[in-house]
BAFI-3210 file (N, C-alpha, C; in Angstrom, 3 decimals, decimal comma, padded with zeros to 6 digits):
// residues 253
n [1|2|3|4|5|6|7|8|9|10|11|12|13|14|15|16|17|18|19|20|21|22|23|24|25|26|27|28|29|30|31|32|33|34|35|36|37|38|39|40|41|42|43|44|45|46|47|48|49|50|51|52|53|54|55|56|57|58|59|60|61|62|63|64|65|66|67|68|69|70|71|72|73|74|75|76|77|78|79|80|81|82|83|84|85|86|87|88|89|90|91|92|93|94|95|96|97|98|99|100|101|102|103|104|105|106|107|108|109|110|111|112|113|114|115|116|117|118|119|120|121|122|123|124|125|126|127|128|129|130|131|132|133|134|135|136|137|138|139|140|141|142|143|144|145|146|147|148|149|150|151|152|153|154|155|156|157|158|159|160|161|162|163|164|165|166|167|168|169|170|171|172|173|174|175|176|177|178|179|180|181|182|183|184|185|186|187|188|189|190|191|192|193|194|195|196|197|198|199|200|201|202|203|204|205|206|207|208|209|210|211|212|213|214|215|216|217|218|219|220|221|222|223|224|225|226|227|228|229|230|231|232|233|234|235|236|237|238|239|240|241|242|243|244|245|246|247|248|249|250|251|252|253]
n.u [090,153|093,322|096,563|098,771|097,788|097,239|099,978|101,145|099,772|100,434|103,116|103,584|105,370|105,926|105,782|105,317|103,402|104,199|107,026|110,214|111,012|112,730|116,108|117,355|119,259|122,011|121,439|121,564|123,381|124,942|125,547|129,339|129,581|127,445|127,330|130,150|129,979|127,866|129,177|131,599|130,031|129,187|131,518|132,724|130,645|130,680|133,644|132,948|130,556|127,454|127,701|129,936|128,522|126,396|123,068|121,809|123,049|123,208|120,223|120,864|121,893|119,955|117,922|119,324|118,614|116,263|115,803|117,245|118,656|119,373|119,943|119,878|119,886|118,417|116,100|116,700|117,455|114,904|113,109|114,441|114,172|111,211|110,319|112,229|114,253|116,330|115,281|112,482|111,781|111,727|109,932|107,528|103,975|102,795|101,217|101,410|104,239|104,041|102,762|105,048|106,827|108,616|108,383|107,135|105,666|107,986|110,015|108,724|108,171|111,125|111,653|109,879|110,516|113,367|112,830|110,848|112,922|114,973|113,032|112,627|115,218|115,779|113,864|114,688|116,692|115,807|113,647|112,493|114,678|115,934|114,517|114,880|117,678|118,495|118,360|118,731|118,429|115,962|114,912|115,747|114,749|112,270|112,180|112,792|110,564|108,021|109,164|108,383|106,152|103,007|100,431|098,916|100,489|099,595|101,529|101,861|104,210|104,865|105,939|107,586|108,343|110,938|111,715|111,615|110,685|107,952|105,821|104,993|102,892|100,727|098,330|096,245|095,098|095,523|094,951|096,559|097,025|095,719|094,980|092,899|092,837|092,388|091,750|091,155|091,356|093,897|094,744|093,377|094,686|097,277|096,897|096,200|098,688|100,125|101,683|103,811|104,469|104,388|105,071|104,589|104,116|103,906|103,816|103,919|103,759|103,380|106,668|107,184|107,233|106,350|103,802|100,624|098,003|095,687|097,436|098,579|096,459|095,561|097,280|097,551|094,974|095,335|097,408|095,797|094,298|095,831|097,655|095,914|096,148|098,260|100,240|102,751|103,653|105,960|106,884|105,847|106,433|107,363|107,569|108,854|110,292|113,244|113,838|113,203|110,408|110,569|107,645|108,231|111,089|110,129|108,692|106,195|105,019]
n.v [171,217|170,758|173,120|171,190|168,858|168,796|168,936|167,037|164,986|165,954|165,156|162,426|159,560|158,952|156,551|154,623|152,392|150,384|150,058|148,853|148,443|151,120|151,465|152,913|154,905|157,258|160,998|161,635|160,233|157,221|153,693|152,652|150,457|149,733|151,927|150,982|148,740|148,969|150,460|148,813|147,196|148,256|148,869|146,624|145,784|148,020|147,228|144,349|143,893|142,327|139,998|139,547|139,117|137,436|136,807|137,827|140,068|141,671|142,022|143,508|145,722|147,456|147,494|149,305|152,023|152,587|152,290|154,206|154,140|151,380|148,268|146,469|143,572|141,121|141,636|141,910|138,522|137,490|138,485|136,984|134,245|134,016|134,462|133,253|133,482|136,114|137,675|136,438|138,431|140,715|140,341|139,655|140,362|143,411|143,451|140,727|141,200|143,472|142,067|140,702|141,401|144,550|145,642|148,460|151,147|152,563|150,302|148,870|150,612|151,092|148,352|147,748|149,666|149,013|146,080|147,333|148,870|146,657|145,236|147,288|147,406|144,837|144,772|146,966|145,730|144,265|145,361|146,429|145,450|142,709|139,771|136,968|136,562|137,818|135,903|134,869|136,990|137,834|135,409|135,938|138,435|137,104|136,121|137,424|139,299|137,551|134,852|134,543|134,857|135,358|134,175|133,127|134,489|135,645|136,977|138,628|138,654|140,804|141,146|142,370|141,942|142,082|140,871|141,975|143,086|145,010|145,176|144,222|143,082|142,130|140,093|138,919|137,932|135,377|132,678|130,841|128,438|128,839|130,801|132,534|133,008|134,426|133,848|135,023|137,741|137,852|137,500|139,814|141,814|141,721|142,567|145,115|146,001|145,567|143,692|140,756|138,285|136,268|135,851|133,960|133,823|132,991|132,019|129,369|129,052|127,778|126,679|124,533|124,224|122,122|122,015|122,139|120,051|122,119|124,033|123,041|122,802|125,663|127,120|125,973|126,915|129,541|129,774|128,678|130,826|133,007|132,381|132,014|135,023|135,143|135,539|134,614|131,983|131,929|130,814|129,104|130,361|128,837|129,723|128,668|128,452|128,350|127,823|127,305|126,398|125,498|125,285|125,517|123,845|121,576|120,446|120,563|122,913]
n.w [160,571|161,491|161,359|161,775|161,319|158,982|157,576|158,384|156,896|154,312|153,992|153,744|153,026|149,243|148,331|150,614|151,445|149,282|148,799|149,341|152,791|153,892|155,387|158,503|157,441|157,684|156,704|153,318|152,877|152,178|153,632|153,758|153,220|151,580|149,329|148,600|147,429|145,382|143,721|142,906|141,735|139,602|138,103|137,236|135,248|133,571|132,964|132,119|130,943|130,830|130,732|132,470|134,638|137,137|136,985|139,395|139,873|137,837|138,148|140,310|139,679|138,051|140,200|141,477|141,097|141,233|144,135|145,948|148,395|149,964|150,909|147,834|147,415|148,285|147,572|144,898|144,559|145,814|143,792|141,290|142,419|142,248|139,687|138,233|136,175|134,898|132,428|133,165|135,064|133,555|132,030|133,552|134,689|135,481|137,438|138,904|140,004|141,410|143,723|144,994|147,547|148,687|145,840|144,674|142,712|142,055|141,112|139,678|137,522|136,440|135,884|133,616|132,104|131,050|130,110|127,783|126,563|125,744|123,807|121,844|121,038|120,100|118,039|116,223|114,837|113,032|111,487|108,147|107,208|105,177|106,260|105,842|105,034|108,155|109,459|112,407|113,959|113,834|115,081|117,800|118,212|118,240|120,581|122,632|122,856|123,218|124,590|127,555|127,829|129,821|128,997|125,491|122,558|119,158|116,770|113,491|110,969|108,378|105,147|102,275|099,184|098,571|100,838|102,829|106,172|106,714|108,261|111,865|113,429|116,231|116,618|117,815|121,309|123,832|125,659|128,291|126,881|124,506|121,437|119,718|115,818|113,155|109,767|107,619|108,851|108,796|106,046|104,832|106,320|105,400|102,608|102,717|104,123|101,699|101,742|100,444|101,414|104,332|107,874|110,271|113,710|117,344|120,417|123,080|126,363|127,553|127,459|125,933|122,346|120,679|118,155|118,356|117,294|116,259|115,993|113,739|112,372|111,794|110,338|108,016|107,160|107,125|105,096|102,911|102,701|101,909|099,767|097,264|096,848|095,883|097,808|100,041|102,223|104,510|106,938|109,889|113,513|116,329|119,655|122,617|125,997|125,993|123,422|119,692|117,300|113,824|111,531|108,790|108,708|110,094|108,635|108,365|106,441]
ca.u [091,350|094,335|097,274|099,682|097,096|097,703|101,124|101,513|099,568|101,412|104,645|103,687|106,026|105,004|105,507|105,200|103,131|104,424|108,511|110,968|111,122|114,218|117,370|117,310|120,391|122,093|120,509|122,177|125,024|125,297|126,696|130,265|129,392|126,577|128,579|131,124|129,342|127,578|130,448|131,940|129,621|129,244|132,499|132,405|129,109|131,322|134,679|133,261|129,674|126,335|128,278|130,810|127,841|125,061|121,740|121,044|124,083|122,394|118,856|121,202|122,250|118,421|117,188|119,769|118,105|114,671|115,972|119,230|119,286|119,269|120,390|118,718|120,849|117,558|115,133|117,272|117,468|113,984|112,518|114,783|113,499|109,828|110,316|113,187|115,834|116,197|114,099|111,213|111,285|111,676|108,803|106,151|102,767|102,753|100,045|102,565|105,492|103,590|102,580|106,167|106,955|109,371|108,213|106,348|106,220|109,389|110,894|108,002|108,869|112,726|111,915|109,497|111,401|114,598|112,178|110,918|114,673|115,059|112,085|112,799|116,861|115,604|113,060|115,464|117,704|115,143|112,449|112,699|115,498|115,723|114,363|115,524|118,868|119,032|117,173|119,520|118,214|114,531|114,670|116,250|113,519|110,939|112,500|112,604|109,314|107,348|109,132|108,136|104,543|102,355|099,173|099,666|100,212|100,079|101,911|102,086|105,507|104,431|107,736|107,474|108,732|112,463|111,556|111,704|109,998|107,289|105,322|105,034|101,551|099,539|096,879|095,559|095,961|094,631|094,670|097,455|097,390|095,063|094,599|092,042|093,243|091,029|092,412|090,670|091,706|095,237|094,976|092,802|095,631|098,279|096,542|096,644|100,184|100,831|102,624|104,074|104,474|104,283|105,929|103,735|104,842|102,862|104,149|103,662|103,512|104,296|108,057|107,374|107,125|106,019|102,542|099,204|096,859|095,333|098,123|098,802|095,134|095,119|098,325|097,047|093,816|096,414|098,133|095,188|093,407|096,962|098,035|095,562|096,206|099,556|100,775|103,819|103,197|107,071|106,923|105,440|106,973|106,445|108,264|109,408|110,975|114,569|114,267|111,705|110,279|109,846|107,123|109,235|112,297|109,846|108,390|104,730|105,069]
ca.v [170,270|171,791|173,125|170,085|167,498|168,729|168,851|165,578|164,279|166,279|164,948|161,198|159,041|158,608|154,858|154,217|150,924|149,169|150,226|148,060|149,130|151,617|151,069|153,869|155,611|158,972|161,638|161,814|158,982|155,608|152,877|152,667|148,978|149,718|152,692|150,566|147,285|149,429|150,894|147,679|146,103|149,538|148,913|145,088|146,052|148,821|146,654|143,306|143,682|141,553|138,447|138,974|139,143|136,699|137,539|138,642|141,256|142,319|142,524|144,796|147,340|147,721|147,817|150,413|153,793|152,834|152,084|154,198|153,913|150,281|147,136|145,543|142,218|140,431|141,778|141,095|137,553|137,211|138,212|135,957|133,142|134,214|134,573|132,137|134,012|137,838|137,842|136,559|139,170|141,801|140,127|139,297|141,548|144,546|143,062|139,661|141,970|144,009|141,017|140,756|142,386|145,184|146,143|149,685|151,766|152,712|149,182|148,460|151,195|150,718|147,334|147,815|150,914|148,093|145,781|148,114|149,403|145,316|145,203|148,459|147,252|143,874|145,408|147,906|144,995|143,029|146,008|147,131|144,533|141,356|138,742|135,755|136,956|138,031|134,918|134,805|138,145|137,881|134,600|137,030|139,508|136,675|135,186|138,734|139,816|136,501|133,777|134,854|135,495|133,934|133,587|132,833|135,855|135,431|138,123|138,434|139,344|140,870|141,057|143,040|141,991|141,696|139,806|143,037|143,417|146,402|145,415|143,331|143,145|141,766|139,661|138,101|137,115|134,110|132,216|130,067|127,219|128,905|132,408|132,789|133,808|134,258|133,806|135,691|138,679|137,967|137,855|140,970|142,724|141,375|143,422|146,623|146,319|145,361|142,380|139,551|136,983|136,474|134,805|133,680|133,554|132,949|131,648|128,419|129,443|125,995|126,813|123,688|124,760|121,525|122,449|121,281|120,012|123,266|124,645|123,027|123,372|126,803|127,269|125,274|127,679|130,762|129,121|128,320|132,081|133,932|131,430|132,980|136,355|135,556|135,884|133,507|131,579|131,520|129,936|129,695|129,781|128,785|129,979|128,464|129,364|128,302|126,778|127,931|125,248|126,488|124,874|124,935|122,906|120,389|119,960|121,195|123,455]
ca.w [160,400|161,936|160,493|161,913|160,991|157,162|157,285|158,621|155,989|153,130|154,210|153,844|151,702|147,951|148,235|151,804|151,460|148,720|148,705|150,600|154,342|154,215|156,761|159,183|157,085|157,703|155,501|152,685|152,737|152,139|154,309|152,924|152,421|150,145|149,051|147,793|146,808|144,411|142,924|142,475|140,546|138,524|137,444|136,770|134,214|132,899|132,274|131,447|130,072|131,183|130,657|133,613|135,923|136,961|136,948|140,645|140,332|137,047|138,811|141,732|139,060|137,429|140,874|142,160|140,798|141,765|145,555|146,245|149,843|151,009|150,119|147,119|147,187|149,103|146,343|143,601|144,888|145,314|142,403|140,765|142,800|142,176|138,429|137,695|136,110|134,456|131,252|133,141|136,087|133,109|131,210|134,335|134,421|136,138|139,048|139,562|139,973|143,090|144,506|145,749|148,836|148,094|144,617|144,205|141,453|141,328|140,838|138,449|136,484|135,906|134,979|132,619|131,345|130,812|129,081|126,748|125,898|124,793|122,906|120,581|120,320|119,278|116,693|115,393|114,477|111,876|111,172|107,312|106,464|105,222|107,528|105,458|105,893|108,962|110,224|113,640|114,537|114,084|116,255|119,092|118,600|118,895|121,913|123,601|123,283|123,265|125,272|128,636|128,336|130,619|127,745|124,258|121,506|117,805|115,783|111,870|110,094|106,857|104,727|101,025|097,941|098,831|102,156|104,075|107,085|106,695|109,522|112,790|114,280|117,351|115,758|119,082|122,729|124,512|127,418|128,529|126,117|123,080|121,133|118,838|114,896|112,150|108,578|107,018|108,847|108,505|104,773|104,570|106,849|104,551|101,591|103,386|104,275|100,881|101,921|099,244|102,119|105,609|108,896|111,718|114,993|118,195|121,700|124,269|127,801|128,755|127,659|124,761|121,567|119,897|117,511|118,975|115,839|116,513|115,396|112,077|111,153|111,750|109,637|106,743|106,745|106,771|103,773|102,055|102,369|101,424|098,483|096,005|096,833|095,743|099,179|100,625|104,032|104,442|107,791|110,908|114,384|117,423|120,464|123,729|126,716|125,440|122,163|119,078|116,128|112,474|110,732|107,403|109,044|110,167|107,367|108,323|105,783]
c.u [092,137|095,245|098,433|098,951|097,704|098,812|102,114|100,969|099,969|102,490|104,899|104,422|105,873|104,707|105,390|104,912|103,784|106,350|108,882|111,111|112,458|114,726|117,094|118,942|120,553|121,710|121,889|123,616|124,156|125,798|128,020|130,201|128,622|127,076|129,347|130,637|128,830|128,443|131,320|131,203|129,014|130,474|132,702|131,936|130,313|132,630|134,238|131,832|128,848|127,102|129,372|130,039|126,684|124,212|121,581|121,849|123,913|121,015|119,742|121,080|120,657|118,085|117,548|118,866|116,664|115,007|117,264|119,512|119,083|119,933|119,751|118,921|119,216|116,592|115,505|117,191|115,970|112,956|112,952|113,761|112,025|109,654|111,111|114,179|115,095|115,097|112,843|110,854|110,688|110,334|107,103|105,529|103,078|101,965|101,056|103,557|105,065|102,953|103,763|106,629|108,380|109,607|107,319|106,270|107,117|110,276|110,568|108,252|110,478|112,454|110,959|110,136|112,799|113,534|111,295|111,801|114,868|114,231|112,351|114,453|116,470|114,714|114,041|116,457|117,091|113,919|113,049|114,059|115,096|115,659|115,018|116,907|119,476|118,089|117,552|118,606|116,671|114,415|114,906|115,185|112,244|110,849|112,338|111,486|108,294|107,524|108,618|107,116|104,003|100,785|099,906|099,459|100,009|100,100|102,251|102,774|105,080|105,811|106,778|108,012|110,449|112,595|111,989|110,812|109,064|106,406|105,423|103,624|100,807|098,614|095,787|096,241|095,147|094,538|096,189|097,540|096,257|094,900|093,914|092,688|092,413|091,789|092,162|090,876|093,313|095,436|094,600|094,412|097,317|097,990|096,805|097,646|101,096|102,239|102,626|104,421|104,338|104,864|104,883|104,473|103,754|103,974|103,720|104,158|104,319|105,956|108,314|106,983|106,417|104,409|101,545|098,409|096,009|095,939|098,632|097,526|095,367|096,406|097,731|095,890|094,580|096,410|097,156|094,063|094,503|097,393|097,104|095,156|097,794|100,650|102,041|103,729|104,961|107,563|105,936|106,158|106,869|107,563|108,460|110,025|112,455|114,891|112,900|111,733|109,447|109,239|107,492|110,185|111,631|108,718|106,623|104,147|105,479]
c.v [171,433|171,550|171,588|168,836|167,804|168,434|167,436|164,896|164,231|165,786|163,346|160,547|158,663|157,232|154,027|152,848|149,940|148,897|149,262|148,662|149,881|151,954|152,445|154,494|157,244|159,724|161,806|160,952|157,574|155,365|152,980|151,418|148,839|150,578|151,684|149,249|147,919|150,005|149,951|147,005|147,374|149,247|147,867|145,088|146,650|148,073|145,378|143,146|142,772|140,496|138,322|139,171|138,079|137,371|138,209|139,779|142,019|143,011|143,713|146,100|148,214|148,285|149,203|151,868|153,509|152,724|152,533|154,490|153,060|149,492|146,251|143,949|141,190|140,467|141,606|139,407|136,717|137,335|136,886|134,060|133,054|133,616|133,593|132,374|135,558|138,240|137,772|137,120|140,444|141,618|139,879|140,586|141,996|143,972|141,737|140,215|142,537|142,963|140,712|141,487|143,399|146,013|147,145|149,971|152,079|151,648|148,798|149,586|150,944|149,496|147,179|148,966|149,490|147,152|146,184|148,490|147,890|145,232|145,801|148,112|145,846|143,867|146,188|146,915|144,232|143,978|146,667|146,483|143,285|140,234|137,686|135,367|137,200|137,081|134,993|136,181|138,439|136,566|135,597|138,059|138,962|136,196|136,486|139,221|138,969|135,488|133,830|135,430|134,701|133,364|133,676|134,203|135,233|136,382|137,286|139,417|139,807|141,478|141,575|141,824|141,280|141,113|140,872|143,035|144,355|146,296|144,042|143,585|141,974|141,282|139,348|137,794|136,109|133,621|131,248|129,153|127,403|130,243|132,014|133,563|133,465|134,447|134,585|137,074|138,913|138,456|139,411|142,325|143,001|142,141|144,716|147,063|146,071|144,572|141,133|138,317|137,509|135,082|134,727|133,124|133,594|131,859|130,516|128,956|128,344|126,001|125,266|123,975|123,824|121,728|121,320|121,077|121,565|124,222|124,658|123,033|124,560|127,434|126,640|126,523|129,149|130,720|129,429|129,771|132,878|133,479|132,203|134,038|136,858|136,009|134,583|133,476|131,173|130,599|130,062|129,038|129,925|128,954|129,742|128,988|129,471|127,830|127,135|126,520|126,297|125,137|124,256|123,992|121,955|119,550|119,896|122,346|123,284]
c.w [160,975|161,120|160,473|161,339|159,205|157,006|157,219|157,346|154,332|152,871|153,792|152,587|150,146|147,777|149,526|152,366|150,726|148,551|149,732|151,799|153,985|155,290|157,512|159,259|157,383|156,868|154,703|152,322|152,785|153,256|153,688|152,174|151,065|149,339|147,819|147,322|145,555|143,090|142,370|141,742|139,486|137,401|136,919|135,444|133,154|131,829|131,844|130,898|130,605|131,337|131,592|134,887|136,088|137,029|138,131|140,591|139,071|137,554|140,035|140,710|138,516|139,155|141,790|142,081|141,264|143,545|145,904|147,631|150,714|149,951|149,498|146,558|147,473|147,907|145,405|143,397|144,899|144,374|141,323|140,808|142,463|140,675|137,537|137,064|135,286|133,381|131,738|134,158|135,335|132,492|132,001|134,289|135,667|137,967|139,750|140,443|141,488|143,890|145,573|146,578|148,464|146,415|144,616|143,099|141,248|140,782|139,768|137,251|135,811|135,496|133,838|131,372|130,638|129,752|128,027|125,586|124,813|123,732|121,305|120,240|119,495|118,141|115,839|114,388|113,261|111,167|109,843|106,706|106,541|105,705|107,140|105,880|106,928|109,728|112,273|114,733|114,849|114,990|117,079|118,965|118,685|120,129|123,015|123,730|123,256|124,500|126,779|128,735|128,949|129,743|126,314|123,382|120,140|117,496|114,219|111,782|108,505|106,162|102,927|099,850|097,537|100,083|103,208|104,997|107,086|107,768|110,658|113,899|115,448|116,810|116,801|120,296|122,884|125,310|127,438|127,506|124,694|122,956|119,675|117,379|113,699|110,668|107,775|107,271|108,519|107,037|104,176|105,518|105,809|102,911|101,595|103,721|102,666|101,008|100,756|100,204|103,573|106,588|109,873|112,821|116,259|119,677|122,406|125,471|128,736|128,909|126,044|123,490|120,087|119,500|118,081|117,435|115,443|115,410|113,977|111,230|110,703|110,574|108,277|106,623|106,451|105,585|102,631|101,558|102,011|100,040|097,171|096,002|096,155|096,743|099,827|102,319|104,066|105,613|109,087|112,188|115,480|118,781|122,003|124,725|126,575|124,114|121,204|118,081|114,955|111,988|109,597|107,741|109,468|109,554|107,437|107,394|104,229]
res [m|s|k|s|t|e|f|s|k|s|t|l|p|l|f|e|a|d|e|a|p|a|l|p|l|r|p|g|r|l|p|s|y|i|a|d|h|r|k|r|l|r|a|r|f|l|e|g|g|a|t|a|m|p|d|y|e|l|m|e|l|v|l|f|r|a|i|p|r|q|d|v|k|p|l|a|h|t|l|l|e|v|f|g|d|f|n|a|v|l|s|a|p|a|a|r|l|l|e|v|s|g|v|g|a|a|v|l|t|e|l|k|i|i|e|a|a|a|h|r|l|a|r|a|r|v|i|e|r|p|v|l|v|g|w|d|a|l|i|d|y|c|h|t|t|m|a|h|r|e|i|e|q|f|r|v|l|y|l|d|v|k|n|n|l|i|a|d|e|e|q|a|r|g|t|v|n|h|v|p|v|y|p|r|e|v|a|k|r|a|l|e|n|n|a|t|a|l|i|l|v|h|n|h|p|s|g|d|p|t|p|s|q|a|d|i|t|m|t|a|q|i|e|a|a|v|t|p|l|g|i|t|l|h|d|h|l|i|i|g|r|s|r|e|l|s|f|r|a|e|g|y|l]
***
């Protein structure tokens, strides 16, 4: 193999096949119209926050770091068209994101960093705090982590005697409309966590939080498993795309 061949192979762009194609820009400089646009967006964000920006502009801000030397507006619009809204883009599975032309490793990493940061921020507002007092924060946390999942996920929130959230555990994952849950396992983990109360949470990928008969039966089975142990089942929340349903509020508990 010649030296020229080796050099050619070693200098291939890292994300050649999966990033949006680069425009023929001058080395080290952005065209003024792109640079000015980015400067304006950043200024508006710093002055007014996210509420001052539509989803596609907020998405552009996220993409700036991943694609530093081209116009990212078309990709921002494409992502929102494919997945529906800003939150759905962040929560989309990596494999589906990578199917979108222009999304490669750099873009995927930026999106998933933002998603992880949102989850941690929402969790910090509820962990080791009285859940029943900060109910709105709990609902926000559940929506942030579960509302846009494409498969059902079942979580159990374990509370201490003061109703502080001491553990949040994913009990199971399922399909688009079913998740297997084992009441004995829930009871076992409650004892291991020294919990005195529980809140069950799962999502409906369809977006409709109306409980199925299986949801109602499973909730009753878990309540029957934990009550003899002196553990209270406070509620079961079903998280939809834009709203949630409380078993307690709706009279199922």
